[in-house]
PAKOLDO-157749 format. One line per field, with one value per residue (C-alpha): x, y, z; residue in three letters; residue number from 1. Coordinates in steps of 0.2 Angstrom, whole numbers, padded with zeros to 4 digits, m for minus. Layout:
N
c1 c(X / ...)
c2 c(Y / ...)
c3 c(Z / ...)
type c(ala / ...)
seq c(NUM / ...)
This chain:
331
c1 c(m0055 / m0055 / m0061 / m0074 / m0081 / m0082 / m0090 / m0104 / m0106 / m0108 / m0120 / m0130 / m0131 / m0136 / m0150 / m0155 / m0156 / m0166 / m0177 / m0181 / m0185 / m0198 / m0205 / m0208 / m0216 / m0228 / m0231 / m0245 / m0237 / m0235 / m0220 / m0211 / m0213 / m0208 / m0192 / m0187 / m0190 / m0180 / m0166 / m0165 / m0166 / m0151 / m0141 / m0146 / m0156 / m0167 / m0177 / m0180 / m0185 / m0197 / m0206 / m0208 / m0214 / m0227 / m0234 / m0235 / m0245 / m0261 / m0255 / m0249 / m0262 / m0269 / m0254 / m0239 / m0228 / m0236 / m0226 / m0210 / m0215 / m0219 / m0202 / m0191 / m0201 / m0198 / m0179 / m0178 / m0185 / m0173 / m0158 / m0164 / m0165 / m0184 / m0183 / m0201 / m0209 / m0199 / m0203 / m0221 / m0219 / m0209 / m0221 / m0235 / m0227 / m0223 / m0241 / m0249 / m0238 / m0234 / m0230 / m0218 / m0200 / m0196 / m0208 / m0194 / m0182 / m0197 / m0200 / m0182 / m0179 / m0196 / m0188 / m0171 / m0180 / m0186 / m0169 / m0160 / m0175 / m0171 / m0167 / m0151 / m0154 / m0157 / m0171 / m0189 / m0187 / m0204 / m0196 / m0184 / m0196 / m0206 / m0190 / m0187 / m0204 / m0201 / m0185 / m0193 / m0208 / m0196 / m0186 / m0203 / m0210 / m0193 / m0183 / m0172 / m0169 / m0149 / m0154 / m0160 / m0140 / m0138 / m0156 / m0151 / m0137 / m0148 / m0160 / m0147 / m0140 / m0157 / m0161 / m0145 / m0150 / m0165 / m0155 / m0143 / m0157 / m0165 / m0147 / m0145 / m0162 / m0157 / m0141 / m0150 / m0158 / m0141 / m0134 / m0148 / m0144 / m0162 / m0155 / m0170 / m0177 / m0161 / m0161 / m0178 / m0175 / m0159 / m0168 / m0181 / m0168 / m0162 / m0179 / m0183 / m0166 / m0160 / m0147 / m0140 / m0120 / m0123 / m0126 / m0108 / m0110 / m0129 / m0123 / m0110 / m0124 / m0135 / m0122 / m0118 / m0137 / m0139 / m0123 / m0128 / m0147 / m0138 / m0127 / m0142 / m0156 / m0169 / m0166 / m0181 / m0173 / m0155 / m0151 / m0161 / m0153 / m0137 / m0138 / m0146 / m0130 / m0119 / m0126 / m0125 / m0107 / m0104 / m0116 / m0104 / m0089 / m0096 / m0103 / m0088 / m0072 / m0055 / m0064 / m0064 / m0081 / m0077 / m0063 / m0076 / m0086 / m0073 / m0070 / m0088 / m0091 / m0077 / m0086 / m0103 / m0096 / m0089 / m0106 / m0116 / m0105 / m0106 / m0125 / m0125 / m0118 / m0131 / m0143 / m0139 / m0138 / m0155 / m0163 / m0156 / m0161 / m0179 / m0179 / m0175 / m0188 / m0200 / m0198 / m0197 / m0214 / m0221 / m0217 / m0224 / m0240 / m0240 / m0238 / m0253 / m0263 / m0260 / m0264 / m0280 / m0284 / m0282 / m0292 / m0306 / m0306 / m0308 / m0321 / m0331 / m0328 / m0337 / m0350 / m0354 / m0353 / m0366 / m0377 / m0377 / m0382 / m0396 / m0402 / m0402 / m0412 / m0424 / m0425 / m0428 / m0441 / m0452 / m0450 / m0456 / m0475 / m0485 / m0489 / m0507 / m0522 / m0525 / m0541 / m0546 / m0562 / m0570 / m0576)
c2 c(m0182 / m0202 / m0199 / m0187 / m0200 / m0214 / m0203 / m0199 / m0217 / m0222 / m0208 / m0214 / m0233 / m0228 / m0217 / m0229 / m0242 / m0230 / m0226 / m0244 / m0247 / m0232 / m0237 / m0254 / m0248 / m0237 / m0248 / m0260 / m0271 / m0288 / m0293 / m0277 / m0278 / m0296 / m0294 / m0279 / m0291 / m0305 / m0294 / m0288 / m0304 / m0310 / m0295 / m0299 / m0284 / m0292 / m0276 / m0270 / m0288 / m0291 / m0272 / m0278 / m0296 / m0289 / m0280 / m0294 / m0306 / m0300 / m0299 / m0317 / m0325 / m0340 / m0339 / m0350 / m0336 / m0338 / m0352 / m0343 / m0327 / m0335 / m0347 / m0331 / m0321 / m0333 / m0335 / m0316 / m0314 / m0327 / m0318 / m0302 / m0312 / m0311 / m0329 / m0332 / m0325 / m0334 / m0350 / m0347 / m0344 / m0359 / m0370 / m0363 / m0366 / m0384 / m0386 / m0377 / m0386 / m0402 / m0409 / m0395 / m0402 / m0388 / m0394 / m0404 / m0389 / m0378 / m0389 / m0391 / m0371 / m0370 / m0380 / m0371 / m0353 / m0359 / m0365 / m0349 / m0338 / m0348 / m0335 / m0335 / m0347 / m0334 / m0328 / m0335 / m0352 / m0355 / m0352 / m0366 / m0378 / m0374 / m0377 / m0393 / m0398 / m0392 / m0402 / m0417 / m0416 / m0414 / m0430 / m0439 / m0433 / m0435 / m0449 / m0452 / m0435 / m0429 / m0414 / m0425 / m0429 / m0413 / m0412 / m0423 / m0412 / m0396 / m0404 / m0409 / m0392 / m0384 / m0396 / m0392 / m0374 / m0379 / m0390 / m0376 / m0364 / m0376 / m0379 / m0360 / m0358 / m0372 / m0363 / m0348 / m0357 / m0363 / m0345 / m0339 / m0352 / m0359 / m0377 / m0386 / m0378 / m0381 / m0400 / m0402 / m0392 / m0401 / m0418 / m0413 / m0408 / m0425 / m0432 / m0420 / m0422 / m0440 / m0440 / m0422 / m0418 / m0408 / m0424 / m0423 / m0404 / m0408 / m0422 / m0410 / m0396 / m0410 / m0416 / m0398 / m0393 / m0409 / m0405 / m0387 / m0394 / m0406 / m0392 / m0379 / m0391 / m0391 / m0402 / m0414 / m0417 / m0415 / m0435 / m0438 / m0424 / m0429 / m0447 / m0442 / m0431 / m0444 / m0456 / m0444 / m0442 / m0461 / m0461 / m0448 / m0458 / m0473 / m0464 / m0452 / m0461 / m0450 / m0434 / m0417 / m0422 / m0438 / m0427 / m0416 / m0430 / m0437 / m0420 / m0417 / m0434 / m0432 / m0417 / m0425 / m0437 / m0424 / m0417 / m0434 / m0436 / m0419 / m0420 / m0436 / m0428 / m0413 / m0425 / m0436 / m0419 / m0414 / m0430 / m0430 / m0412 / m0417 / m0431 / m0422 / m0407 / m0422 / m0429 / m0413 / m0408 / m0426 / m0422 / m0405 / m0413 / m0426 / m0413 / m0402 / m0418 / m0422 / m0404 / m0405 / m0421 / m0414 / m0398 / m0409 / m0420 / m0405 / m0399 / m0415 / m0417 / m0399 / m0403 / m0420 / m0410 / m0398 / m0410 / m0420 / m0404 / m0402 / m0418 / m0416 / m0400 / m0407 / m0423 / m0411 / m0402 / m0417 / m0424 / m0407 / m0406 / m0391 / m0380 / m0382 / m0370 / m0354 / m0345 / m0328 / m0325 / m0308 / m0296)
c3 c(m0076 / m0075 / m0056 / m0061 / m0075 / m0064 / m0050 / m0063 / m0067 / m0048 / m0047 / m0062 / m0058 / m0039 / m0047 / m0059 / m0046 / m0034 / m0048 / m0053 / m0035 / m0035 / m0051 / m0045 / m0029 / m0038 / m0054 / m0056 / m0069 / m0061 / m0071 / m0070 / m0051 / m0051 / m0060 / m0049 / m0033 / m0040 / m0046 / m0027 / m0020 / m0031 / m0026 / m0008 / m0005 / 0007 / 0013 / m0006 / m0011 / 0003 / 0000 / m0018 / m0014 / m0001 / m0016 / m0027 / m0015 / m0020 / m0039 / m0041 / m0032 / m0040 / m0053 / m0056 / m0049 / m0031 / m0025 / m0031 / m0022 / m0006 / m0006 / m0010 / 0003 / 0016 / 0011 / 0012 / 0029 / 0034 / 0028 / 0035 / 0052 / 0054 / 0059 / 0068 / 0053 / 0041 / 0049 / 0048 / 0029 / 0026 / 0036 / 0026 / 0010 / 0015 / 0020 / 0005 / m0009 / m0001 / m0020 / m0024 / m0025 / m0012 / 0000 / 0010 / 0010 / 0017 / 0030 / 0034 / 0033 / 0045 / 0059 / 0056 / 0059 / 0075 / 0081 / 0074 / 0085 / 0100 / 0114 / 0125 / 0141 / 0153 / 0143 / 0139 / 0132 / 0124 / 0107 / 0111 / 0116 / 0099 / 0090 / 0097 / 0092 / 0074 / 0073 / 0079 / 0066 / 0053 / 0058 / 0059 / 0042 / 0032 / 0042 / 0027 / 0022 / 0020 / 0029 / 0044 / 0047 / 0059 / 0065 / 0081 / 0084 / 0084 / 0096 / 0108 / 0107 / 0111 / 0125 / 0132 / 0133 / 0142 / 0154 / 0157 / 0161 / 0174 / 0182 / 0183 / 0192 / 0204 / 0208 / 0213 / 0226 / 0233 / 0231 / 0242 / 0255 / 0252 / 0253 / 0255 / 0238 / 0230 / 0235 / 0226 / 0212 / 0207 / 0211 / 0198 / 0185 / 0185 / 0183 / 0167 / 0159 / 0162 / 0150 / 0154 / 0153 / 0169 / 0181 / 0189 / 0194 / 0199 / 0211 / 0217 / 0222 / 0229 / 0241 / 0247 / 0248 / 0259 / 0269 / 0273 / 0277 / 0290 / 0299 / 0299 / 0303 / 0316 / 0331 / 0327 / 0309 / 0312 / 0313 / 0297 / 0287 / 0293 / 0288 / 0272 / 0269 / 0273 / 0262 / 0247 / 0249 / 0248 / 0233 / 0225 / 0230 / 0221 / 0206 / 0202 / 0209 / 0207 / 0203 / 0211 / 0216 / 0226 / 0233 / 0240 / 0246 / 0257 / 0264 / 0269 / 0275 / 0289 / 0293 / 0293 / 0305 / 0317 / 0317 / 0319 / 0335 / 0342 / 0340 / 0348 / 0363 / 0362 / 0360 / 0375 / 0385 / 0380 / 0383 / 0400 / 0404 / 0396 / 0406 / 0423 / 0418 / 0415 / 0432 / 0440 / 0432 / 0437 / 0456 / 0455 / 0447 / 0461 / 0474 / 0467 / 0464 / 0483 / 0489 / 0479 / 0485 / 0503 / 0499 / 0492 / 0508 / 0518 / 0507 / 0507 / 0527 / 0530 / 0517 / 0526 / 0544 / 0536 / 0528 / 0546 / 0555 / 0543 / 0546 / 0565 / 0563 / 0551 / 0563 / 0579 / 0569 / 0566 / 0584 / 0593 / 0595 / 0589 / 0603 / 0611 / 0604 / 0614 / 0614 / 0620 / 0630 / 0623 / 0635)
type c(met / lys / lys / tyr / ile / leu / gly / leu / phe / ala / val / ala / val / val / ser / ser / cys / val / ser / gln / gln / glu / arg / ala / met / lys / ser / ala / asp / lys / asn / phe / ile / leu / lys / ala / ala / asn / glu / asn / phe / ala / lys / lys / lys / trp / lys / asn / ala / leu / ala / leu / tyr / asp / arg / leu / thr / asn / leu / val / ala / gly / thr / asp / asp / phe / pro / asn / val / gly / phe / asn / thr / ala / tyr / ala / asn / tyr / tyr / asp / lys / ser / tyr / lys / leu / ala / gly / his / gln / phe / lys / asn / phe / ala / val / ser / phe / pro / lys / asp / pro / arg / ala / glu / glu / ala / ala / tyr / met / ser / ala / leu / cys / tyr / tyr / glu / gly / ser / met / asp / tyr / asn / leu / asp / gln / ser / thr / thr / glu / thr / ala / ile / asn / glu / leu / gln / asp / phe / leu / thr / asn / tyr / pro / asn / ser / glu / arg / ser / lys / asn / ile / ser / gln / leu / ile / asp / glu / leu / ser / tyr / lys / leu / glu / phe / lys / ala / tyr / glu / asn / ala / lys / gln / tyr / phe / lys / met / ala / asp / tyr / lys / ala / ala / asn / val / thr / phe / asp / asn / leu / leu / glu / asp / phe / pro / ser / thr / lys / leu / arg / pro / lys / ile / tyr / asp / tyr / ile / met / lys / ser / arg / tyr / glu / leu / ala / leu / lys / ser / val / tyr / asp / leu / lys / asp / glu / arg / ile / glu / ser / ala / leu / ala / tyr / thr / arg / phe / ile / glu / lys / glu / leu / pro / asn / thr / glu / tyr / ser / lys / thr / ala / ala / asp / leu / lys / val / lys / leu / ala / lys / glu / lys / glu / asn / phe / ala / val / val / lys / lys / gln / thr / glu / ala / arg / ile / ala / ala / leu / thr / ala / arg / gln / lys / lys / glu / ala / asp / lys / ile / ala / glu / lys / asn / lys / ala / asp / gln / gln / val / lys / asp / gln / ile / ser / asn / glu / lys / lys / ala / met / gln / ile / gln / arg / asp / ser / ala / ala / leu / gln / thr / pro / pro / pro / ala / ala / thr / phe / lys / ile / gln / arg)
seq c(1 / 2 / 3 / 4 / 5 / 6 / 7 / 8 / 9 / 10 / 11 / 12 / 13 / 14 / 15 / 16 / 17 / 18 / 19 / 20 / 21 / 22 / 23 / 24 / 25 / 26 / 27 / 28 / 29 / 30 / 31 / 32 / 33 / 34 / 35 / 36 / 37 / 38 / 39 / 40 / 41 / 42 / 43 / 44 / 45 / 46 / 47 / 48 / 49 / 50 / 51 / 52 / 53 / 54 / 55 / 56 / 57 / 58 / 59 / 60 / 61 / 62 / 63 / 64 / 65 / 66 / 67 / 68 / 69 / 70 / 71 / 72 / 73 / 74 / 75 / 76 / 77 / 78 / 79 / 80 / 81 / 82 / 83 / 84 / 85 / 86 / 87 / 88 / 89 / 90 / 91 / 92 / 93 / 94 / 95 / 96 / 97 / 98 / 99 / 100 / 101 / 102 / 103 / 104 / 105 / 106 / 107 / 108 / 109 / 110 / 111 / 112 / 113 / 114 / 115 / 116 / 117 / 118 / 119 / 120 / 121 / 122 / 123 / 124 / 125 / 126 / 127 / 128 / 129 / 130 / 131 / 132 / 133 / 134 / 135 / 136 / 137 / 138 / 139 / 140 / 141 / 142 / 143 / 144 / 145 / 146 / 147 / 148 / 149 / 150 / 151 / 152 / 153 / 154 / 155 / 156 / 157 / 158 / 159 / 160 / 161 / 162 / 163 / 164 / 165 / 166 / 167 / 168 / 169 / 170 / 171 / 172 / 173 / 174 / 175 / 176 / 177 / 178 / 179 / 180 / 181 / 182 / 183 / 184 / 185 / 186 / 187 / 188 / 189 / 190 / 191 / 192 / 193 / 194 / 195 / 196 / 197 / 198 / 199 / 200 / 201 / 202 / 203 / 204 / 205 / 206 / 207 / 208 / 209 / 210 / 211 / 212 / 213 / 214 / 215 / 216 / 217 / 218 / 219 / 220 / 221 / 222 / 223 / 224 / 225 / 226 / 227 / 228 / 229 / 230 / 231 / 232 / 233 / 234 / 235 / 236 / 237 / 238 / 239 / 240 / 241 / 242 / 243 / 244 / 245 / 246 / 247 / 248 / 249 / 250 / 251 / 252 / 253 / 254 / 255 / 256 / 257 / 258 / 259 / 260 / 261 / 262 / 263 / 264 / 265 / 266 / 267 / 268 / 269 / 270 / 271 / 272 / 273 / 274 / 275 / 276 / 277 / 278 / 279 / 280 / 281 / 282 / 283 / 284 / 285 / 286 / 287 / 288 / 289 / 290 / 291 / 292 / 293 / 294 / 295 / 296 / 297 / 298 / 299 / 300 / 301 / 302 / 303 / 304 / 305 / 306 / 307 / 308 / 309 / 310 / 311 / 312 / 313 / 314 / 315 / 316 / 317 / 318 / 319 / 320 / 321 / 322 / 323 / 324 / 325 / 326 / 327 / 328 / 329 / 330 / 331)
């Protein structure tokens, strides 16, 4: 019997709540809707509260209730994890009511919403960049605020997310064996994030990229790339002594020295073959030039003889008198 009574009471309570929400949704009474919305807000029924606050926007416009409705709506969206919308609403509140005691809180919550809405590092990071800008704006506008104490930490966290995304993108080039692109991308990463916590790992990838480039280099760039890789191993030994990275650098330096020695032999042999080939080509060219010269001399001699014969014929024609005229007698 007791359980039955409790069940009826529970049903009655639920029925009452549902009917109140429904009545508020259908009502035109501003005060009744506002009361129901605030009760839902207090009970953390965010979706019910938002549905009623949405109805109140036009009803409370221009009244003293308007700021409260806007502020509570922003918080309800925040707790409902609609961070982008909540951030916009908090920012709008701070701008619209700068003299309201809650303006600073709204500005802080706006920045926090953008922070909460930041995507995982492997997704689009435009929201992360916006969040950093919003947090920095709060620091600029409220430098002495108690809420500013953790802002720098949040900015560092978001900045690291951008760093890590760029780091992972650069690693992809290395994994695809595009060592030239990996080297450039990691160098750019250091320029873009000079205070990065990933600096030792970035150094390591740059060194390995240069090592692979040196080993797989074309002949004309081999010397230059070996020297570049060797220089970077020495740089890491100096910058990161007594670390796993300096141990890797020492190992690669030995391999690069051996590669340099082997390439010096190959280079000497190649230069010798090139010199021999050049000598043969020059000899062949000289022979062809001599043959061409001899052929030209024969052609010139024949041409000269033809000219001499033509001159003789022309001279003989000039010295021979024309025959005497002959007259026929008509009969």
